[in-house]
C-alpha positions as a Markdown table, in Angstrom:
| # | Residue | x | y | z |
|---|---|---|---|---|
| 1 | Met | 53.4 | 221.2 | 166.2 |
| 2 | Asp | 53.4 | 224.1 | 163.7 |
| 3 | Val | 53.2 | 222.1 | 160.5 |
| 4 | Met | 52.8 | 225.1 | 158.1 |
| 5 | Gly | 55.8 | 226.8 | 159.8 |
| 6 | Leu | 57.8 | 223.7 | 159.5 |
| 7 | Val | 57.1 | 223.5 | 155.8 |
| 8 | Lys | 57.8 | 227.2 | 155.2 |
| 9 | Asn | 61.1 | 227.2 | 157.2 |
| 10 | Arg | 62.3 | 223.7 | 156.3 |
| 11 | Asn | 66.0 | 222.9 | 155.9 |
| 12 | Thr | 67.7 | 220.5 | 153.7 |
| 13 | Gln | 67.3 | 217.5 | 156.0 |
| 14 | Thr | 63.6 | 218.1 | 156.4 |
| 15 | Thr | 63.2 | 218.5 | 152.6 |
| 16 | Ile | 64.9 | 215.1 | 152.0 |
| 17 | Phe | 62.8 | 213.6 | 154.9 |
| 18 | Ile | 59.5 | 214.8 | 153.2 |
| 19 | Ala | 60.8 | 213.6 | 149.7 |
| 20 | Thr | 61.7 | 210.2 | 151.1 |
| 21 | Leu | 58.3 | 209.8 | 152.9 |
| 22 | Gly | 56.5 | 210.9 | 149.7 |
| 23 | Ile | 58.4 | 208.3 | 147.4 |
| 24 | Ser | 57.8 | 205.5 | 150.0 |
| 25 | Phe | 54.2 | 206.3 | 150.2 |
| 26 | Ile | 54.0 | 206.2 | 146.4 |
| 27 | Tyr | 55.8 | 203.0 | 146.3 |
| 28 | Leu | 53.0 | 201.4 | 148.3 |
| 29 | Leu | 50.2 | 202.6 | 146.0 |
| 30 | Glu | 49.0 | 200.9 | 142.8 |
| 31 | Asp | 49.8 | 202.5 | 139.3 |
| 32 | Lys | 46.3 | 203.2 | 138.7 |
| 33 | Leu | 45.8 | 205.2 | 142.0 |
| 34 | Ile | 49.0 | 207.0 | 141.5 |
| 35 | Leu | 47.8 | 208.2 | 138.1 |
| 36 | Ala | 44.5 | 209.2 | 139.4 |
| 37 | Met | 46.1 | 211.3 | 142.1 |
| 38 | Ile | 48.3 | 213.0 | 139.5 |
| 39 | Leu | 45.5 | 213.7 | 137.2 |
| 40 | Leu | 43.5 | 215.1 | 140.2 |
| 41 | Leu | 46.3 | 217.3 | 141.3 |
| 42 | Leu | 46.7 | 218.7 | 137.8 |
| 43 | Ile | 43.0 | 219.5 | 137.6 |
| 44 | Val | 43.0 | 221.3 | 141.0 |
| 45 | Val | 46.2 | 223.4 | 140.1 |
| 46 | Asn | 44.9 | 224.3 | 136.6 |
| 47 | Tyr | 41.1 | 224.7 | 137.5 |
| 48 | Val | 40.9 | 228.4 | 136.6 |
| 49 | Pro | 42.7 | 228.1 | 133.3 |
| 50 | Leu | 40.7 | 225.3 | 132.3 |
| 51 | Met | 37.5 | 226.9 | 133.1 |
| 52 | Asn | 38.5 | 230.0 | 131.2 |
| 53 | Ala | 39.6 | 228.0 | 128.2 |
| 54 | Gly | 36.1 | 227.0 | 127.2 |
| 55 | His | 35.1 | 230.6 | 126.2 |
| 56 | Thr | 38.4 | 232.1 | 125.3 |
| 57 | Lys | 37.6 | 231.7 | 121.6 |
| 58 | Glu | 34.2 | 233.2 | 121.9 |
| 59 | Gln | 35.5 | 236.1 | 124.0 |
| 60 | Ile | 38.2 | 236.8 | 121.4 |
| 61 | Lys | 35.8 | 236.8 | 118.6 |
| 62 | His | 33.4 | 239.1 | 120.6 |
| 63 | Asp | 36.3 | 241.6 | 121.1 |
| 64 | Ile | 37.1 | 241.5 | 117.5 |
| 65 | Gln | 33.5 | 242.0 | 116.4 |
| 66 | Asn | 33.2 | 245.0 | 118.7 |
| 67 | His | 36.5 | 246.8 | 118.6 |
| 68 | Glu | 38.4 | 245.7 | 115.3 |
| 69 | Ile | 37.7 | 246.1 | 111.6 |
| 70 | Ser | 36.7 | 242.7 | 110.3 |
| 71 | Asp | 34.8 | 240.9 | 107.5 |
| 72 | Asp | 31.6 | 241.5 | 108.9 |
| 73 | Met | 31.9 | 245.3 | 108.2 |
| 74 | Tyr | 32.9 | 244.7 | 104.5 |
| 75 | Tyr | 30.5 | 246.6 | 102.1 |
| 76 | Asn | 32.7 | 247.3 | 99.2 |
| 77 | Ser | 36.4 | 247.6 | 98.4 |
| 78 | Ser | 36.2 | 251.7 | 98.6 |
| 79 | Val | 34.9 | 251.6 | 102.1 |
| 80 | His | 37.1 | 248.8 | 103.2 |
| 81 | Asp | 40.3 | 250.5 | 101.8 |
| 82 | Ile | 39.6 | 253.6 | 103.8 |
| 83 | Leu | 38.9 | 251.9 | 106.9 |
| 84 | Val | 42.0 | 249.8 | 107.0 |
| 85 | Gln | 44.0 | 253.0 | 106.7 |
| 86 | Phe | 42.8 | 254.0 | 110.2 |
| 87 | Lys | 44.6 | 251.1 | 111.8 |
| 88 | Pro | 48.0 | 252.8 | 112.1 |
| 89 | Tyr | 46.4 | 255.6 | 114.2 |
| 90 | Lys | 44.8 | 253.1 | 116.7 |
| 91 | Lys | 47.9 | 253.3 | 119.1 |
| 92 | Tyr | 47.5 | 257.1 | 119.5 |
| 93 | Asn | 44.0 | 256.9 | 120.9 |
| 94 | Lys | 42.6 | 253.4 | 121.3 |
| 95 | Val | 39.3 | 254.6 | 123.0 |
| 96 | Ser | 38.4 | 256.8 | 120.0 |
| 97 | Tyr | 39.3 | 254.1 | 117.5 |
| 98 | Lys | 37.4 | 251.4 | 119.2 |
| 99 | Asp | 34.3 | 253.6 | 119.5 |
| 100 | Gly | 34.6 | 254.7 | 115.8 |
| 101 | Val | 34.8 | 251.0 | 114.7 |
| 102 | Arg | 31.9 | 250.1 | 117.1 |
| 103 | Tyr | 29.5 | 252.8 | 115.6 |
| 104 | Met | 30.6 | 252.0 | 111.9 |
| 105 | Arg | 29.7 | 248.3 | 112.6 |
| 106 | Lys | 26.3 | 249.6 | 113.7 |
| 107 | Phe | 26.0 | 251.6 | 110.5 |
| 108 | Phe | 26.8 | 248.8 | 108.3 |
| 109 | Lys | 24.3 | 246.5 | 110.2 |
| 110 | Thr | 21.6 | 249.2 | 109.7 |
| 111 | Ile | 22.5 | 249.3 | 105.9 |
| 112 | Lys | 22.1 | 245.5 | 105.6 |
| 113 | Ile | 18.6 | 245.9 | 107.1 |
| 114 | Leu | 17.7 | 248.7 | 104.7 |
| 115 | Glu | 18.7 | 246.5 | 101.7 |
| 116 | His | 16.1 | 244.0 | 102.4 |
| 117 | Asp | 13.0 | 244.5 | 100.2 |
| 118 | Ser | 10.7 | 243.6 | 103.0 |
| 119 | Ile | 11.2 | 246.8 | 104.9 |
| 120 | Gln | 8.1 | 248.8 | 104.8 |
| 121 | Asn | 8.9 | 251.7 | 107.2 |
| 122 | Pro | 12.6 | 252.7 | 106.5 |
| 123 | Asn | 12.7 | 256.1 | 108.2 |
| 124 | Gln | 13.7 | 255.2 | 111.6 |
| 125 | Tyr | 16.5 | 252.9 | 110.0 |
| 126 | Phe | 17.7 | 255.9 | 108.0 |
| 127 | Glu | 17.7 | 258.1 | 111.0 |
| 128 | Asn | 19.6 | 255.6 | 113.0 |
| 129 | Ala | 22.2 | 254.9 | 110.2 |
| 130 | Thr | 22.8 | 258.7 | 109.7 |
| 131 | Leu | 23.3 | 259.0 | 113.5 |
| 132 | Tyr | 25.7 | 256.0 | 113.6 |
| 133 | Leu | 27.6 | 257.3 | 110.7 |
| 134 | Lys | 28.1 | 260.8 | 112.2 |
| 135 | Thr | 29.1 | 259.4 | 115.6 |
| 136 | Ser | 31.7 | 257.1 | 114.1 |
| 137 | Ile | 33.2 | 259.8 | 112.1 |
| 138 | Asn | 33.4 | 262.0 | 115.1 |
| 139 | His | 35.3 | 259.2 | 117.1 |
| 140 | Phe | 37.7 | 258.7 | 114.3 |
| 141 | Gln | 38.2 | 262.6 | 113.9 |
| 142 | Ser | 38.9 | 262.9 | 117.7 |
| 143 | Ile | 41.9 | 260.7 | 117.3 |
| 144 | Thr | 43.7 | 263.8 | 116.0 |
| 145 | Val | 43.8 | 265.4 | 119.4 |
| 146 | Ser | 46.1 | 262.7 | 120.4 |
| 147 | Leu | 48.5 | 262.7 | 117.3 |
| 148 | Pro | 52.0 | 264.0 | 117.9 |
| 149 | Glu | 53.2 | 267.0 | 115.8 |
| 150 | Arg | 56.0 | 266.2 | 113.3 |
| 151 | Thr | 59.5 | 267.2 | 114.9 |
| 152 | Phe | 62.1 | 269.1 | 113.0 |
| 153 | Ser | 64.3 | 266.0 | 112.7 |
| 154 | Asp | 61.4 | 264.0 | 111.1 |
| 155 | Gly | 60.9 | 267.1 | 108.7 |
| 156 | Leu | 64.5 | 266.8 | 107.6 |
| 157 | Lys | 64.3 | 263.0 | 107.3 |
| 158 | Tyr | 61.3 | 263.1 | 104.9 |
| 159 | Gly | 61.6 | 266.5 | 103.5 |
| 160 | Asp | 58.2 | 267.4 | 104.8 |
| 161 | Phe | 57.9 | 270.1 | 107.7 |
| 162 | Glu | 54.1 | 270.2 | 107.9 |
| 163 | Ala | 53.7 | 269.9 | 111.7 |
| 164 | Thr | 50.1 | 268.4 | 111.6 |
| 165 | Lys | 50.8 | 265.8 | 108.9 |
| 166 | Lys | 49.1 | 262.8 | 110.7 |
| 167 | Ala | 46.2 | 265.1 | 111.8 |
| 168 | Thr | 45.6 | 266.1 | 108.1 |
| 169 | Gln | 45.8 | 262.4 | 107.0 |
| 170 | Val | 43.1 | 261.4 | 109.4 |
| 171 | Gly | 41.0 | 264.4 | 108.6 |
| 172 | Thr | 41.2 | 263.2 | 105.0 |
| 173 | Leu | 40.3 | 259.8 | 105.8 |
| 174 | Cys | 37.4 | 260.9 | 107.8 |
| 175 | Arg | 36.0 | 263.1 | 104.9 |
| 176 | Asp | 36.4 | 260.3 | 102.4 |
| 177 | Leu | 34.8 | 257.7 | 104.5 |
| 178 | Tyr | 31.9 | 259.9 | 105.2 |
| 179 | Asn | 31.3 | 260.7 | 101.6 |
| 180 | Glu | 31.5 | 257.0 | 100.7 |
| 181 | Cys | 29.0 | 256.0 | 103.4 |
| 182 | Tyr | 26.6 | 259.0 | 102.7 |
| 183 | Tyr | 26.2 | 258.1 | 99.2 |
| 184 | Ile | 25.4 | 254.6 | 100.1 |
| 185 | Leu | 22.6 | 256.0 | 102.1 |
| 186 | His | 21.6 | 258.4 | 99.5 |
| 187 | Asn | 21.3 | 255.7 | 96.9 |
| 188 | Leu | 19.0 | 253.7 | 99.2 |
| 189 | Ser | 16.9 | 256.7 | 99.8 |
| 190 | Ile | 16.2 | 257.0 | 96.1 |
| 191 | Thr | 14.7 | 253.7 | 95.9 |
| 192 | Tyr | 12.6 | 254.2 | 99.1 |
| 193 | Asn | 11.5 | 257.6 | 98.0 |
| 194 | Glu | 10.2 | 256.2 | 94.8 |
| 195 | Arg | 8.3 | 253.5 | 96.6 |
| 196 | Trp | 6.9 | 256.3 | 99.0 |
| 197 | Gln | 5.7 | 258.3 | 96.2 |
| 198 | Ser | 3.8 | 255.5 | 94.6 |
| 199 | Asn | 2.4 | 254.3 | 97.8 |
| 200 | Pro | 2.6 | 256.9 | 100.8 |
| 201 | Thr | 1.4 | 255.9 | 104.3 |
| 202 | Val | 1.1 | 257.6 | 107.5 |
| 203 | Tyr | 4.1 | 255.8 | 108.9 |
| 204 | Thr | 6.5 | 257.0 | 106.3 |
| 205 | Lys | 7.7 | 260.2 | 104.8 |
| 206 | Glu | 10.2 | 261.4 | 102.2 |
| 207 | Ile | 13.8 | 260.8 | 103.2 |
| 208 | Asp | 15.6 | 264.0 | 102.9 |
| 209 | Met | 19.1 | 263.2 | 101.5 |
| 210 | Asn | 20.7 | 264.8 | 98.5 |
| 211 | Thr | 24.0 | 264.8 | 96.6 |
| 212 | Asp | 24.9 | 268.2 | 98.1 |
| 213 | Arg | 24.6 | 266.7 | 101.5 |
| 214 | Thr | 22.7 | 269.6 | 102.8 |
| 215 | Glu | 20.2 | 269.1 | 105.7 |
| 216 | Ser | 17.2 | 271.0 | 106.8 |
| 217 | Tyr | 17.6 | 272.5 | 110.1 |
| 218 | Asp | 15.5 | 271.5 | 113.2 |
| 219 | Lys | 16.5 | 273.0 | 116.4 |
| 220 | Gly | 14.7 | 270.2 | 118.3 |
| 221 | Ile | 17.1 | 267.4 | 116.9 |
| 222 | Glu | 20.4 | 269.2 | 117.1 |
| 223 | Val | 22.0 | 265.6 | 117.3 |
| 224 | Asn | 21.8 | 265.8 | 113.5 |
| 225 | Trp | 24.3 | 268.6 | 113.5 |
| 226 | Ser | 26.8 | 266.8 | 115.7 |
| 227 | Leu | 29.3 | 266.2 | 113.0 |
| 228 | Tyr | 32.7 | 267.8 | 113.2 |
């Protein structure tokens, strides 16, 4: 007899028969055994969700840390206020937004390392921080290519006919964020340069940063010139 076929194509009488047989079978069992069978059935049915529940919180926390602006990125109110203004533009280019946040998080992690007095050879950390900052700004800036232009109806509604209004706003945020973060690095470089001048070593060199934000050109490291 094709039992599976009977189950799949059962009629009302067959359903009633199976239900009656099941109830009769349960009636013959003890309460504890019935509860144990129900519990086992629930575990089998919900096995995958139960297995995933254990790491759902950690997974969400990991995603937030990598792709969202959160408290671990807080440095000061000026930088924080600029960063949160990027959030409304996330919907236009989620990839660029997430990459911008990811590299900005790396930047601040490196800044925290540089703020430790125990760092004796800071040059590599400064180079990494500068690269992370520029890469983050470039990703945020690339959101502009996905922004829609302001329509004529929106222009009438808001009395502003600037077609690239959103792109201009993102560009301003990128400039302000870069300036704030650059001067964080610059202030740290002053401290380290003073230390280097008083005790130079073969492992360190003067950190080349200035308030004009000009950089010496080195064709061999063109990655330093990758800022939009």
